[in-house]
C-alpha positions as a Markdown table, in Angstrom:
| # | Residue | x | y | z |
|---|---|---|---|---|
| 1 | Met | 114.3 | 156.7 | 92.3 |
| 2 | Ser | 112.4 | 158.4 | 95.2 |
| 3 | Val | 108.6 | 158.4 | 95.3 |
| 4 | Ala | 108.7 | 162.2 | 95.6 |
| 5 | Arg | 110.8 | 162.6 | 92.4 |
| 6 | Leu | 108.6 | 160.3 | 90.4 |
| 7 | Leu | 105.4 | 162.0 | 91.6 |
| 8 | Thr | 106.9 | 165.3 | 90.6 |
| 9 | Ala | 107.6 | 164.0 | 87.1 |
| 10 | Leu | 104.2 | 162.4 | 86.7 |
| 11 | Val | 102.3 | 165.6 | 87.5 |
| 12 | Val | 104.3 | 168.2 | 85.6 |
| 13 | Cys | 101.8 | 168.1 | 82.7 |
| 14 | Ser | 98.1 | 167.3 | 83.0 |
| 15 | Gly | 95.2 | 167.2 | 80.7 |
| 16 | Ser | 96.2 | 167.0 | 77.0 |
| 17 | Leu | 99.6 | 165.9 | 75.7 |
| 18 | Cys | 102.3 | 168.5 | 75.9 |
| 19 | Ala | 103.2 | 170.1 | 72.5 |
| 20 | Asp | 106.8 | 171.5 | 72.5 |
| 21 | Thr | 109.8 | 171.8 | 70.3 |
| 22 | Ile | 112.9 | 169.6 | 70.0 |
| 23 | Ile | 116.3 | 170.0 | 68.3 |
| 24 | Val | 118.7 | 167.1 | 67.9 |
| 25 | Thr | 122.0 | 168.9 | 68.8 |
| 26 | Gly | 124.4 | 166.1 | 68.2 |
| 27 | Leu | 125.6 | 162.6 | 69.0 |
| 28 | Asp | 126.3 | 161.3 | 72.5 |
| 29 | Thr | 129.8 | 160.1 | 71.3 |
| 30 | Pro | 130.8 | 158.3 | 74.5 |
| 31 | Leu | 127.8 | 156.0 | 74.1 |
| 32 | Gly | 127.7 | 154.9 | 70.5 |
| 33 | Glu | 129.6 | 154.1 | 67.3 |
| 34 | Gln | 129.7 | 156.3 | 64.1 |
| 35 | Ser | 130.1 | 154.8 | 60.6 |
| 36 | Thr | 131.6 | 151.6 | 61.9 |
| 37 | Leu | 128.7 | 149.2 | 62.6 |
| 38 | Trp | 127.1 | 147.1 | 59.8 |
| 39 | Ile | 123.8 | 145.4 | 60.0 |
| 40 | Asn | 121.2 | 144.0 | 57.6 |
| 41 | Glu | 118.1 | 146.1 | 57.1 |
| 42 | Lys | 115.3 | 144.4 | 55.3 |
| 43 | Gly | 117.6 | 142.3 | 53.3 |
| 44 | Thr | 120.3 | 144.9 | 52.6 |
| 45 | Asn | 123.6 | 145.1 | 54.3 |
| 46 | Thr | 123.9 | 148.7 | 55.6 |
| 47 | Gln | 126.6 | 150.7 | 57.3 |
| 48 | Leu | 124.9 | 152.7 | 60.0 |
| 49 | Tyr | 125.9 | 156.4 | 60.3 |
| 50 | Trp | 125.2 | 156.3 | 64.0 |
| 51 | Ala | 124.1 | 153.7 | 66.6 |
| 52 | Gly | 124.0 | 155.1 | 70.1 |
| 53 | Gly | 122.7 | 157.9 | 72.3 |
| 54 | Ile | 121.4 | 161.2 | 70.9 |
| 55 | Asn | 121.7 | 164.6 | 72.5 |
| 56 | Ala | 118.7 | 166.9 | 72.1 |
| 57 | Lys | 117.3 | 170.1 | 73.5 |
| 58 | Val | 113.6 | 170.5 | 74.3 |
| 59 | Asp | 112.1 | 174.0 | 74.0 |
| 60 | Asn | 115.6 | 175.2 | 73.2 |
| 61 | Thr | 116.3 | 175.0 | 76.9 |
| 62 | Tyr | 116.4 | 171.5 | 78.4 |
| 63 | Thr | 119.3 | 169.3 | 77.3 |
| 64 | Arg | 118.4 | 165.6 | 77.3 |
| 65 | Thr | 119.9 | 162.3 | 76.1 |
| 66 | Met | 117.6 | 160.1 | 74.0 |
| 67 | Trp | 117.5 | 156.9 | 71.9 |
| 68 | Cys | 116.0 | 156.3 | 68.5 |
| 69 | Val | 112.9 | 154.1 | 68.3 |
| 70 | Gln | 112.4 | 154.2 | 64.5 |
| 71 | Leu | 115.3 | 152.8 | 62.5 |
| 72 | Phe | 113.7 | 153.4 | 59.1 |
| 73 | Val | 112.7 | 157.1 | 59.8 |
| 74 | Asp | 115.1 | 160.0 | 59.6 |
| 75 | Ile | 115.6 | 163.1 | 61.7 |
| 76 | Ser | 118.0 | 166.0 | 61.0 |
| 77 | Val | 120.5 | 167.6 | 63.3 |
| 78 | Asn | 120.1 | 171.2 | 64.3 |
| 79 | Thr | 116.6 | 171.4 | 62.9 |
| 80 | Thr | 113.7 | 172.5 | 65.1 |
| 81 | Tyr | 110.7 | 170.2 | 65.2 |
| 82 | Asn | 107.4 | 170.2 | 67.0 |
| 83 | Thr | 107.3 | 167.3 | 69.5 |
| 84 | Thr | 104.4 | 165.8 | 71.5 |
| 85 | Ile | 105.6 | 164.0 | 74.6 |
| 86 | Asp | 103.8 | 161.1 | 76.2 |
| 87 | Trp | 104.7 | 157.8 | 77.9 |
| 88 | Ala | 105.7 | 154.4 | 76.5 |
| 89 | Asp | 102.3 | 153.0 | 75.4 |
| 90 | Thr | 103.0 | 149.8 | 73.4 |
| 91 | Pro | 104.5 | 146.5 | 74.6 |
| 92 | Gln | 107.6 | 147.2 | 72.6 |
| 93 | Leu | 108.1 | 150.7 | 73.9 |
| 94 | Glu | 107.4 | 149.6 | 77.5 |
| 95 | Arg | 110.1 | 146.9 | 77.1 |
| 96 | Val | 112.5 | 149.5 | 75.8 |
| 97 | Ala | 111.5 | 151.9 | 78.7 |
| 98 | Trp | 112.3 | 149.1 | 81.1 |
| 99 | Met | 115.8 | 148.9 | 79.5 |
| 100 | Ile | 116.3 | 152.6 | 79.8 |
| 101 | Gln | 115.3 | 152.4 | 83.5 |
| 102 | Asn | 117.4 | 149.4 | 84.4 |
| 103 | Ile | 120.2 | 148.9 | 81.9 |
| 104 | Ala | 121.0 | 152.3 | 80.4 |
| 105 | Pro | 122.4 | 153.8 | 83.6 |
| 106 | Gly | 125.2 | 151.2 | 83.5 |
| 107 | Leu | 126.3 | 151.9 | 80.0 |
| 108 | Thr | 129.8 | 153.4 | 79.9 |
| 109 | Thr | 131.4 | 152.6 | 76.5 |
| 110 | Gln | 130.8 | 153.2 | 72.8 |
| 111 | Thr | 130.3 | 149.5 | 72.2 |
| 112 | Gln | 127.7 | 149.2 | 74.9 |
| 113 | Gly | 125.9 | 152.2 | 73.6 |
| 114 | Ala | 125.8 | 150.9 | 70.1 |
| 115 | Ala | 124.6 | 147.5 | 71.3 |
| 116 | Phe | 121.9 | 149.1 | 73.4 |
| 117 | Gln | 120.6 | 151.0 | 70.4 |
| 118 | Leu | 120.7 | 147.9 | 68.2 |
| 119 | Ala | 118.7 | 146.0 | 70.8 |
| 120 | Ile | 116.1 | 148.8 | 70.9 |
| 121 | Trp | 115.7 | 148.7 | 67.1 |
| 122 | Asp | 115.3 | 144.9 | 67.1 |
| 123 | Ile | 112.7 | 145.0 | 69.9 |
| 124 | Ile | 110.7 | 147.8 | 68.1 |
| 125 | Glu | 110.9 | 146.3 | 64.6 |
| 126 | Asp | 110.9 | 142.5 | 65.4 |
| 127 | Asn | 109.8 | 142.1 | 69.0 |
| 128 | Gly | 113.4 | 141.2 | 69.9 |
| 129 | Asp | 113.8 | 138.1 | 67.9 |
| 130 | Gly | 117.6 | 138.2 | 67.8 |
| 131 | Phe | 120.0 | 138.8 | 65.0 |
| 132 | Ala | 120.2 | 135.5 | 63.2 |
| 133 | Val | 120.3 | 135.8 | 59.4 |
| 134 | Gly | 116.8 | 136.3 | 58.1 |
| 135 | Ala | 115.2 | 137.1 | 61.5 |
| 136 | Gly | 112.8 | 139.9 | 60.7 |
| 137 | Asn | 113.8 | 143.4 | 59.4 |
| 138 | Val | 116.9 | 143.8 | 61.5 |
| 139 | Tyr | 119.7 | 141.2 | 61.8 |
| 140 | Lys | 123.4 | 140.8 | 61.5 |
| 141 | Ser | 125.2 | 141.6 | 58.3 |
| 142 | Thr | 125.6 | 138.8 | 55.8 |
| 143 | Ser | 128.7 | 140.4 | 54.2 |
| 144 | Ser | 132.0 | 138.6 | 54.9 |
| 145 | Gln | 133.8 | 141.8 | 54.2 |
| 146 | Asn | 131.6 | 143.9 | 56.5 |
| 147 | Pro | 130.3 | 141.6 | 59.3 |
| 148 | Thr | 128.5 | 143.0 | 62.3 |
| 149 | Asp | 130.8 | 143.5 | 65.2 |
| 150 | Ser | 130.6 | 140.3 | 67.3 |
| 151 | Thr | 130.9 | 142.1 | 70.6 |
| 152 | Val | 128.1 | 144.5 | 69.8 |
| 153 | Leu | 125.9 | 141.5 | 68.8 |
| 154 | Thr | 126.7 | 139.7 | 72.0 |
| 155 | Leu | 125.8 | 142.7 | 74.1 |
| 156 | Ala | 122.7 | 143.5 | 72.1 |
| 157 | Thr | 121.5 | 139.9 | 72.6 |
| 158 | Gln | 122.3 | 140.1 | 76.3 |
| 159 | Tyr | 120.2 | 143.3 | 76.7 |
| 160 | Glu | 117.3 | 141.7 | 74.8 |
| 161 | Thr | 117.5 | 138.6 | 77.0 |
| 162 | Gln | 117.5 | 140.7 | 80.2 |
| 163 | Ser | 114.4 | 142.6 | 79.1 |
| 164 | Val | 112.3 | 139.6 | 78.3 |
| 165 | Gly | 109.1 | 139.7 | 80.3 |
| 166 | His | 109.7 | 143.2 | 81.6 |
| 167 | Ala | 107.8 | 146.4 | 81.0 |
| 168 | Tyr | 107.8 | 149.9 | 82.3 |
| 169 | Met | 105.6 | 152.8 | 81.2 |
| 170 | Tyr | 107.0 | 155.9 | 82.7 |
| 171 | Glu | 109.8 | 157.0 | 80.3 |
| 172 | Pro | 109.0 | 159.9 | 77.9 |
| 173 | Val | 108.5 | 159.2 | 74.2 |
| 174 | Tyr | 109.0 | 162.2 | 71.8 |
| 175 | His | 106.7 | 162.1 | 68.8 |
| 176 | Asn | 108.3 | 164.5 | 66.3 |
| 177 | Val | 107.0 | 166.3 | 63.2 |
| 178 | Thr | 108.2 | 169.1 | 61.0 |
| 179 | Val | 107.2 | 172.6 | 61.8 |
| 180 | Gly | 104.6 | 173.8 | 59.3 |
| 181 | Asn | 103.4 | 170.8 | 57.4 |
| 182 | Gly | 103.5 | 168.3 | 60.3 |
| 183 | Thr | 105.4 | 165.6 | 58.4 |
| 184 | Ala | 106.4 | 162.8 | 60.8 |
| 185 | Val | 110.1 | 162.3 | 61.5 |
| 186 | Gln | 112.0 | 160.0 | 63.8 |
| 187 | Asn | 110.5 | 159.4 | 67.3 |
| 188 | Leu | 112.8 | 159.3 | 70.3 |
| 189 | Ile | 112.7 | 157.9 | 73.9 |
| 190 | Gly | 114.7 | 158.9 | 76.9 |
| 191 | Pro | 114.8 | 158.6 | 80.7 |
| 192 | Val | 112.6 | 160.8 | 82.9 |
| 193 | Pro | 114.5 | 164.1 | 83.2 |
| 194 | Tyr | 114.4 | 166.2 | 86.4 |
| 195 | Asp | 115.2 | 169.5 | 84.8 |
| 196 | Gly | 111.9 | 171.2 | 85.3 |
| 197 | Gly | 111.1 | 171.0 | 81.6 |
| 198 | Pro | 108.1 | 169.4 | 79.9 |
| 199 | Leu | 107.1 | 165.8 | 80.1 |
| 200 | Gly | 104.2 | 163.7 | 78.9 |
| 201 | Asn | 100.6 | 164.0 | 80.1 |
| 202 | Ala | 100.0 | 162.9 | 83.6 |
| 203 | Pro | 98.8 | 159.2 | 83.8 |
| 204 | Glu | 95.4 | 158.4 | 85.1 |
| 205 | Pro | 95.1 | 158.5 | 88.9 |
| 206 | Ala | 94.7 | 154.7 | 89.1 |
| 207 | Asp | 98.0 | 154.2 | 87.2 |
| 208 | Val | 99.8 | 156.6 | 89.5 |
| 209 | Gly | 98.4 | 154.6 | 92.4 |
| 210 | Leu | 99.7 | 151.3 | 91.0 |
| 211 | Val | 103.1 | 152.8 | 90.5 |
| 212 | Leu | 103.2 | 154.2 | 94.1 |
| 213 | Ser | 102.1 | 151.0 | 95.6 |
| 214 | Gly | 104.8 | 149.2 | 93.7 |
| 215 | Leu | 107.4 | 151.7 | 94.8 |
| 216 | Gly | 106.1 | 151.4 | 98.4 |
| 217 | Leu | 106.6 | 147.6 | 98.3 |
| 218 | Ile | 110.1 | 148.2 | 97.0 |
| 219 | Ala | 110.9 | 150.7 | 99.7 |
| 220 | Ile | 109.5 | 148.5 | 102.5 |
| 221 | Gly | 111.5 | 145.5 | 101.2 |
| 222 | Gly | 114.7 | 147.6 | 101.2 |
| 223 | Trp | 114.0 | 148.9 | 104.7 |
| 224 | Arg | 113.5 | 145.4 | 106.0 |
| 225 | Arg | 116.7 | 144.2 | 104.4 |
| 226 | Lys | 118.6 | 147.1 | 106.0 |
| 227 | Lys | 117.0 | 146.3 | 109.3 |
| 228 | Arg | 118.0 | 142.7 | 109.2 |
| 229 | Ala | 121.6 | 143.6 | 108.3 |
| 230 | Arg | 122.1 | 145.7 | 111.4 |
């Protein structure tokens, strides 16, 4: 990611948080599994309707791919909601944002997408404590007839392990509520889009400076490696 692109993203909105609309338009079927994955939710073995990426449209214009960060909260497809967009601002969300920045770009299969979503849920709900039976609110199915897919579990555990000790703030989080009465529905997170559409409020100048200094060090390191390789 270039410094110029990140700067552009960070300053799109300033001042108060941006209030916009969002519509979940469908499932990102190449990156997820529908009605095939079983897990245990708070002691109950459950067949998930969907585990994977979600396609959404912001302000009825900007198409974006997102991931669910609230396993136990619903959201409806093809329904317009009000959304307030900001940045990852809790340790769990920052860890998930790091995964979106560093792991999500390499996802190419339905199994990987389902595992990635499962890892997100476990990090948000249980701080990424794994999927052993009885581990928090989210763990593998205890049903012998409907076990959790072992490949999904292995990958989800791998993604959690990769993310331990990592955090990243600058991925947009969509806080969604119903139009009219403002009832909260499922929140979503996604990668920074470069579509000219709305993003969260601009971070404080000091935060931007920290990001730029970090990117500068990365750029210098890359330049030095290239110079030595010549």
